[in-house]
Rosetta silent file (secondary structure, phi, psi, omega in degrees, C-alpha in Angstrom):
SEQUENCE: MKKILTLFAVVGLFAFSGCSDDEEDNDTISYVYEITKVNFSSTVESEIYENFNSRIYSGDVILIFRYDGPDPDTGRDIWTPLPESHYYSNGSLHFAYKYDFTQDNVRIYTQGFGLNTNPIPSDFVVDQIFRIVIVPGDDGINTNKSANKPDYSNYYEVINKYNIDVSNIRKL
SCORE:     score description
SCORE:     0.000 S_00000001
   1 L     0.000  -43.489  179.345  -98.648  -35.581  100.344 S_00000001
   2 H   -65.254  -33.123  174.806  -98.470  -31.928   99.356 S_00000001
   3 H   -62.932  -47.312 -179.738  -94.700  -32.197   99.040 S_00000001
   4 H   -65.140  -36.308  177.982  -95.012  -35.122   96.667 S_00000001
   5 H   -68.724  -47.926  179.042  -97.666  -33.401   94.552 S_00000001
   6 H   -58.448  -42.071 -178.506  -95.474  -30.265   94.355 S_00000001
   7 H   -62.671  -41.274  175.488  -92.421  -32.428   93.424 S_00000001
   8 H   -59.376  -51.105 -176.430  -94.444  -34.009   90.540 S_00000001
   9 H   -58.956  -41.519 -179.971  -95.601  -30.656   89.357 S_00000001
  10 H   -68.329  -49.727 -178.517  -92.037  -29.321   89.295 S_00000001
  11 H   -64.156  -37.264 -177.695  -90.630  -32.397   87.537 S_00000001
  12 H   -63.864  -40.011 -175.347  -93.548  -32.351   84.985 S_00000001
  13 H   -60.552  -49.176 -178.323  -92.860  -28.633   84.355 S_00000001
  14 H   -70.096  -32.000 -176.521  -89.158  -29.307   83.512 S_00000001
  15 H   -72.007  -33.495 -176.373  -89.940  -32.389   81.505 S_00000001
  16 H   -92.817  -20.956 -177.088  -92.411  -30.748   79.209 S_00000001
  17 H   -83.728  -14.891  175.544  -90.806  -27.303   78.832 S_00000001
  18 L   -87.007    1.223 -175.761  -87.586  -28.869   77.409 S_00000001
  19 L   -82.264  140.186  175.754  -89.417  -30.406   74.483 S_00000001
  20 L  -153.681  153.131  177.402  -88.825  -28.907   71.006 S_00000001
  21 L  -103.287   97.516 -172.295  -89.313  -29.907   67.440 S_00000001
  22 L   -73.481  -19.029 -176.856  -85.939  -29.384   65.814 S_00000001
  23 L   -80.717   -8.615 -178.979  -87.377  -30.508   62.427 S_00000001
  24 L   -88.969  121.885 -176.882  -89.729  -27.513   62.246 S_00000001
  25 L   -99.791  103.664 -173.322  -88.390  -24.541   60.226 S_00000001
  26 L  -105.679  -14.800 -175.775  -89.871  -21.295   61.310 S_00000001
  27 L  -128.296   11.028  175.491  -87.291  -18.699   60.248 S_00000001
  28 L  -125.877  140.478 -178.225  -85.815  -19.584   56.971 S_00000001
  29 L  -123.769  132.656  173.873  -87.416  -19.341   53.628 S_00000001
  30 L  -107.041  147.534  179.308  -86.359  -21.110   50.381 S_00000001
  31 E  -150.114  171.922 -174.120  -87.725  -19.718   47.016 S_00000001
  32 E  -126.208  133.998  166.639  -87.319  -20.063   43.296 S_00000001
  33 E  -107.533  146.203  176.722  -86.500  -17.555   40.624 S_00000001
  34 E  -124.483  137.039  175.956  -87.171  -18.249   36.946 S_00000001
  35 E  -119.521  126.301  178.210  -85.338  -16.738   34.031 S_00000001
  36 E  -120.135  167.742  174.656  -86.961  -17.266   30.573 S_00000001
  37 E    56.047   40.842  175.453  -86.183  -16.571   26.999 S_00000001
  38 E   -83.993  124.545 -179.834  -82.305  -16.856   27.547 S_00000001
  39 L  -119.734  127.134  166.236  -80.353  -16.875   24.345 S_00000001
  40 L  -105.196  160.194  170.528  -76.653  -17.756   24.140 S_00000001
  41 L   -71.292  147.233  179.846  -74.363  -17.708   21.255 S_00000001
  42 L   -92.918  -10.195 -173.418  -73.751  -20.933   19.571 S_00000001
  43 L  -119.166   -6.791  175.230  -70.287  -20.185   18.233 S_00000001
  44 L  -138.482  157.631  169.738  -68.566  -18.317   21.159 S_00000001
  45 L   -62.984  139.441 -175.400  -68.735  -18.646   24.971 S_00000001
  46 L  -146.980  166.523 -171.279  -71.427  -16.324   26.328 S_00000001
  47 E  -147.504  154.808  165.756  -73.011  -15.276   29.584 S_00000001
  48 E  -126.881  149.430  174.157  -75.995  -13.693   31.280 S_00000001
  49 E  -121.557  138.433  176.342  -76.072  -11.806   34.603 S_00000001
  50 E  -134.547  131.725  173.292  -79.277  -11.419   36.593 S_00000001
  51 E   -84.461  143.040  174.471  -79.686   -9.395   39.828 S_00000001
  52 L   -75.730  141.932  171.764  -81.777  -10.850   42.654 S_00000001
  53 L   -60.249  -31.074  179.020  -84.851   -8.858   43.730 S_00000001
  54 L  -138.058  154.274 -177.927  -83.659   -9.185   47.283 S_00000001
  55 L   -77.318  143.103  174.293  -80.288   -9.940   48.677 S_00000001
  56 L   -87.661  155.192 -179.051  -79.520  -13.482   49.678 S_00000001
  57 L   -87.556  148.185  178.356  -77.814  -14.172   53.020 S_00000001
  58 L   -55.579  132.029  177.531  -74.195  -15.206   53.490 S_00000001
  59 L    97.360  -15.182  173.763  -74.105  -19.018   53.723 S_00000001
  60 L   -60.534  153.859  179.894  -77.185  -19.469   51.414 S_00000001
  61 E  -117.053  131.614  171.408  -76.769  -22.008   48.614 S_00000001
  62 E   -94.305  127.170  169.450  -77.749  -21.452   45.036 S_00000001
  63 E  -119.481  134.768 -177.284  -78.873  -24.325   42.873 S_00000001
  64 E  -121.853  140.762 -178.029  -79.644  -23.782   39.207 S_00000001
  65 E  -131.183  140.831  176.173  -81.613  -26.091   36.944 S_00000001
  66 E  -106.809  136.790 -179.409  -82.182  -25.830   33.171 S_00000001
  67 E   -70.491  130.976 -177.587  -85.508  -26.865   31.671 S_00000001
  68 E  -121.511   24.488  179.365  -84.925  -29.795   29.317 S_00000001
  69 E    84.342  173.980 -179.475  -88.515  -30.311   28.094 S_00000001
  70 E   -77.089  146.935  164.421  -91.222  -32.742   29.171 S_00000001
  71 L   -61.489  126.725 -175.032  -90.559  -36.385   29.997 S_00000001
  72 L   -72.919  -10.699  176.039  -91.858  -38.346   27.091 S_00000001
  73 L   -95.757  -36.265 -173.642  -93.254  -41.034   29.375 S_00000001
  74 L  -109.657  -23.625 -168.637  -94.805  -38.983   32.211 S_00000001
  75 L    77.066   -1.721  176.743  -95.084  -35.500   30.755 S_00000001
  76 L   -66.321  140.235  176.357  -93.440  -34.112   33.845 S_00000001
  77 E   -59.118  140.414  174.202  -91.034  -31.315   33.290 S_00000001
  78 E  -103.116  120.752  177.705  -87.299  -32.294   33.292 S_00000001
  79 E  -113.000  110.100 -176.324  -84.992  -29.992   35.221 S_00000001
  80 E   -90.402  133.680 -175.447  -81.289  -30.668   34.626 S_00000001
  81 E   -82.726  149.441  168.981  -78.941  -29.336   37.374 S_00000001
  82 L   -94.721  153.106    1.593  -75.950  -27.119   36.433 S_00000001
  83 L   -69.466  148.330 -178.975  -73.108  -27.473   35.827 S_00000001
  84 E  -127.633  115.422 -177.709  -74.256  -29.503   32.782 S_00000001
  85 E  -106.883  143.562  176.903  -71.690  -30.928   30.433 S_00000001
  86 E  -129.902  137.614 -168.849  -72.143  -32.215   26.828 S_00000001
  87 E  -123.437  159.030  176.900  -69.502  -34.254   25.139 S_00000001
  88 L   -76.730  163.920  176.113  -68.480  -35.266   21.527 S_00000001
  89 L   -57.970  -26.739 -178.979  -68.754  -38.970   20.665 S_00000001
  90 L   -78.266   -9.981 -179.897  -64.988  -39.339   21.209 S_00000001
  91 L    97.955   -1.865  173.618  -65.466  -38.336   24.851 S_00000001
  92 L   -84.903  148.320  178.800  -64.025  -34.811   24.703 S_00000001
  93 E   -59.320  126.210  173.164  -65.935  -31.928   25.984 S_00000001
  94 E   -92.468  -60.159  174.677  -67.987  -29.971   23.556 S_00000001
  95 E  -152.203  173.313 -179.408  -69.667  -27.426   25.873 S_00000001
  96 E  -153.839  146.728  172.577  -71.010  -26.915   29.344 S_00000001
  97 E   -92.580  133.768 -178.778  -73.447  -24.735   31.116 S_00000001
  98 E  -142.274  163.090  177.402  -71.926  -23.269   34.330 S_00000001
  99 E  -149.072  162.747  166.878  -72.721  -20.675   36.924 S_00000001
 100 E  -145.923  166.985 -175.952  -71.459  -18.583   39.819 S_00000001
 101 E  -150.296  163.387  168.348  -73.131  -16.202   42.180 S_00000001
 102 L  -127.014 -169.127  176.950  -72.838  -13.487   44.818 S_00000001
 103 L   -74.953  -12.238 -176.436  -75.359  -12.205   47.372 S_00000001
 104 L  -115.454  -17.548 -178.629  -76.720   -9.848   44.824 S_00000001
 105 E  -155.663  174.346 -178.576  -76.596  -11.629   41.452 S_00000001
 106 E  -134.597  137.525  173.093  -76.011  -14.839   39.409 S_00000001
 107 E  -113.275  129.360  173.668  -74.032  -15.445   36.260 S_00000001
 108 E  -115.588  129.066 -176.060  -74.966  -18.335   33.920 S_00000001
 109 E  -140.125  160.008  173.129  -72.480  -19.056   31.178 S_00000001
 110 E  -108.890  148.404 -179.569  -71.551  -21.460   28.448 S_00000001
 111 E  -135.249  130.981  179.711  -67.995  -22.850   27.995 S_00000001
 112 E  -155.079  176.623 -177.998  -66.970  -24.832   25.068 S_00000001
 113 L  -128.299  138.468  179.107  -64.181  -26.010   22.760 S_00000001
 114 L    57.184   35.898 -178.747  -64.094  -25.637   18.945 S_00000001
 115 L   -71.663  -23.147  179.184  -67.406  -23.784   18.904 S_00000001
 116 L   -69.243  -31.076  173.378  -66.421  -21.775   15.868 S_00000001
 117 L   -97.169  -22.804  175.341  -66.220  -24.968   13.835 S_00000001
 118 L  -138.533   85.553 -175.848  -68.787  -27.069   15.668 S_00000001
 119 L   -65.385  158.940  179.103  -71.408  -24.742   17.192 S_00000001
 120 L   -72.316  137.486 -173.862  -73.672  -25.667   20.015 S_00000001
 121 L   -66.882  143.106 -174.695  -76.969  -26.945   18.662 S_00000001
 122 H   -54.594  -30.774 -179.323  -79.766  -24.243   18.685 S_00000001
 123 H   -67.270  -10.885  178.141  -81.983  -26.221   21.004 S_00000001
 124 H  -105.140   -6.622 -174.452  -79.468  -25.718   23.699 S_00000001
 125 L  -124.557   -9.794 -178.752  -78.855  -21.988   23.219 S_00000001
 126 L  -105.051  136.389  175.132  -82.221  -20.477   22.076 S_00000001
 127 L    47.965   45.632  179.326  -85.133  -19.649   24.486 S_00000001
 128 E   -71.235  150.108  178.123  -83.538  -21.440   27.467 S_00000001
 129 E  -121.310  134.119  176.013  -85.426  -21.504   30.831 S_00000001
 130 E  -127.566  140.866  173.791  -83.528  -21.584   34.145 S_00000001
 131 E  -113.782  128.466 -178.581  -84.823  -22.053   37.694 S_00000001
 132 E  -107.882  113.820  173.955  -82.620  -20.627   40.483 S_00000001
 133 E   -99.868  127.986  179.168  -83.389  -22.218   43.868 S_00000001
 134 E   -94.172  117.882  177.020  -82.299  -20.357   46.953 S_00000001
 135 E  -112.851  117.122  178.189  -81.488  -22.826   49.820 S_00000001
 136 L   -54.355  138.329  176.538  -80.867  -21.284   53.245 S_00000001
 137 L   -63.353  -44.157  168.876  -77.398  -22.050   54.557 S_00000001
 138 L  -103.886   92.998 -167.136  -78.889  -22.604   58.039 S_00000001
 139 L   -92.751   -9.925  177.255  -82.102  -24.208   56.940 S_00000001
 140 L    75.537  -10.253 -179.444  -83.241  -25.670   60.303 S_00000001
 141 L  -102.852  -51.678 -176.464  -84.167  -28.899   58.420 S_00000001
 142 L   -90.799  128.517  170.473  -80.761  -30.476   57.544 S_00000001
 143 L  -126.955  179.735  175.271  -78.281  -30.918   60.436 S_00000001
 144 L   -64.070  -24.292  178.635  -75.230  -32.915   60.712 S_00000001
 145 L   -82.062  -11.712 -170.595  -77.349  -35.493   62.243 S_00000001
 146 L   -67.203  129.584 -179.523  -79.951  -35.568   59.430 S_00000001
 147 L   -98.701   -9.164 -173.925  -80.244  -38.815   57.567 S_00000001
 148 L  -118.656   52.219  177.232  -82.748  -37.655   55.006 S_00000001
 149 L   -68.049  139.464 -179.151  -80.918  -34.952   53.076 S_00000001
 150 L   -72.085  161.183  168.788  -82.321  -34.297   49.617 S_00000001
 151 L   -78.195   98.208 -175.873  -80.635  -35.161   46.381 S_00000001
 152 L   -60.348  -10.856  177.191  -79.592  -31.648   45.359 S_00000001
 153 L   -89.265   -9.172 -173.877  -79.311  -32.699   41.770 S_00000001
 154 L  -107.288  113.086 -175.750  -83.079  -33.540   41.695 S_00000001
 155 H   -61.347  -39.590 -176.734  -85.162  -30.372   41.376 S_00000001
 156 H   -69.836  -36.024  175.406  -88.324  -32.093   42.707 S_00000001
 157 H   -65.376  -38.531  177.199  -86.593  -33.449   45.819 S_00000001
 158 H   -71.257  -35.787  175.652  -85.350  -29.985   46.675 S_00000001
 159 H   -64.134  -45.125 -178.657  -88.704  -28.396   46.115 S_00000001
 160 H   -69.832  -38.348  177.326  -90.431  -30.999   48.316 S_00000001
 161 H   -66.409  -35.382 -174.425  -87.813  -30.896   51.115 S_00000001
 162 L  -102.892   13.382  173.553  -87.999  -27.137   51.549 S_00000001
 163 L    50.538   46.372 -179.588  -91.795  -26.949   51.047 S_00000001
 164 L   -82.539  129.424  174.993  -91.327  -24.420   48.171 S_00000001
 165 L   -75.384  100.598 -175.575  -94.528  -23.128   46.657 S_00000001
 166 H   -76.213  -10.644  173.198  -93.925  -23.500   42.943 S_00000001
 167 H   -80.024   -1.316 -177.376  -97.026  -21.478   42.157 S_00000001
 168 H  -125.550   45.911 -177.849  -95.273  -18.445   43.504 S_00000001
 169 L   -76.985  134.587 -175.985  -92.090  -18.580   41.411 S_00000001
 170 E   -84.426  129.686  176.150  -90.313  -15.121   41.156 S_00000001
 171 E   -85.659  135.314  172.561  -89.548  -13.933   37.583 S_00000001
 172 L  -108.715    0.000    0.000  -86.155  -12.226   36.996 S_00000001
């Protein structure tokens, strides 16, 4: 009887010590930077550089969203993902917002065609607001097996997926 009880104790120890919750993320942090009052030229391609307050890790992913005003139906802020392109009525590209980044900084820039004769409208170049979301490369949440990856073009899905506290957005 003692041997059977000992056997059950050992089997129980192995069975319960091997359990882990792979969905719980304890060592990676996602966060958001905000850049406000950004002004671009309406007639030539222009750019801004911003340094991060802390270095991001190799493998981390940067997502940038531009504030596009409130939704007229819900009042909720609309955040449009970059790159963002705008076209003439004939289908040719007028201008686009694009970005690139390193571990230390980010560059947001406009790129366009015929800007000297057809400038970018002022509501697209004056007092722009951008949010930069840092998503850890090894996030502990998404794996190759994960079926519920967020739509990275949707600001709110990304914020919810990575449990980002939007009341603590860092200003650049």
